[in-house]
BALOBA-1460 file (C-alpha; in Angstrom, 3 decimals):
// residues 45
<rec num="1" residu="x" x="-4.482" y="4.277" z="9.198"/>
<rec num="2" residu="x" x="-5.603" y="1.888" z="6.421"/>
<rec num="3" residu="x" x="-4.108" y="2.472" z="3.096"/>
<rec num="4" residu="x" x="-4.493" y="0.706" z="-0.325"/>
<rec num="5" residu="x" x="-1.485" y="0.019" z="-2.477"/>
<rec num="6" residu="x" x="-0.988" y="-1.385" z="-5.974"/>
<rec num="7" residu="x" x="1.289" y="-4.345" z="-6.326"/>
<rec num="8" residu="x" x="0.665" y="-4.881" z="-9.947"/>
<rec num="9" residu="x" x="-1.794" y="-3.795" z="-12.730"/>
<rec num="10" residu="x" x="-4.590" y="-5.977" z="-11.284"/>
<rec num="11" residu="x" x="-3.460" y="-6.612" z="-7.698"/>
<rec num="12" residu="x" x="-4.048" y="-4.268" z="-4.705"/>
<rec num="13" residu="x" x="-3.662" y="-4.729" z="-0.989"/>
<rec num="14" residu="x" x="-5.245" y="-2.842" z="1.901"/>
<rec num="15" residu="x" x="-3.420" y="-2.680" z="5.280"/>
<rec num="16" residu="x" x="-2.053" y="-0.653" z="8.048"/>
<rec num="17" residu="x" x="0.403" y="1.950" z="6.945"/>
<rec num="18" residu="x" x="3.811" y="1.356" z="8.318"/>
<rec num="19" residu="x" x="5.857" y="4.058" z="6.593"/>
<rec num="20" residu="x" x="6.388" y="6.044" z="3.258"/>
<rec num="21" residu="x" x="9.486" y="4.998" z="1.482"/>
<rec num="22" residu="x" x="11.886" y="7.461" z="-0.308"/>
<rec num="23" residu="x" x="10.886" y="6.198" z="-3.730"/>
<rec num="24" residu="x" x="7.239" y="7.197" z="-3.166"/>
<rec num="25" residu="x" x="6.101" y="3.659" z="-2.355"/>
<rec num="26" residu="x" x="4.184" y="2.799" z="0.798"/>
<rec num="27" residu="x" x="4.888" y="-0.102" z="3.262"/>
<rec num="28" residu="x" x="1.694" y="-1.644" z="4.692"/>
<rec num="29" residu="x" x="1.173" y="-4.496" z="7.163"/>
<rec num="30" residu="x" x="-1.505" y="-7.161" z="6.648"/>
<rec num="31" residu="x" x="-1.407" y="-9.602" z="9.548"/>
<rec num="32" residu="x" x="2.200" y="-10.771" z="9.767"/>
<rec num="33" residu="x" x="3.125" y="-9.815" z="6.223"/>
<rec num="34" residu="x" x="4.572" y="-6.538" z="4.904"/>
<rec num="35" residu="x" x="3.801" y="-5.332" z="1.342"/>
<rec num="36" residu="x" x="5.480" y="-2.499" z="-0.682"/>
<rec num="37" residu="x" x="3.673" y="-0.736" z="-3.433"/>
<rec num="38" residu="x" x="2.468" y="2.471" z="-4.965"/>
<rec num="39" residu="x" x="-0.440" y="4.295" z="-3.294"/>
<rec num="40" residu="x" x="-3.942" y="4.147" z="-4.840"/>
<rec num="41" residu="x" x="-5.401" y="7.628" z="-5.316"/>
<rec num="42" residu="x" x="-8.183" y="8.197" z="-2.879"/>
<rec num="43" residu="x" x="-10.520" y="9.275" z="-5.772"/>
<rec num="44" residu="x" x="-9.990" y="5.924" z="-7.438"/>
<rec num="45" residu="x" x="-10.450" y="3.844" z="-4.254"/>
């Protein structure tokens, strides 16, 4: 499933959801790289 996460105030990444972390962040994969960030609300996306 594709998910969008926020890495900073102006940076977001969309990738394949790997897992949800205990701190509420999501881990997504884009190609060979993994990114960790806060989920973007579906209403905002």
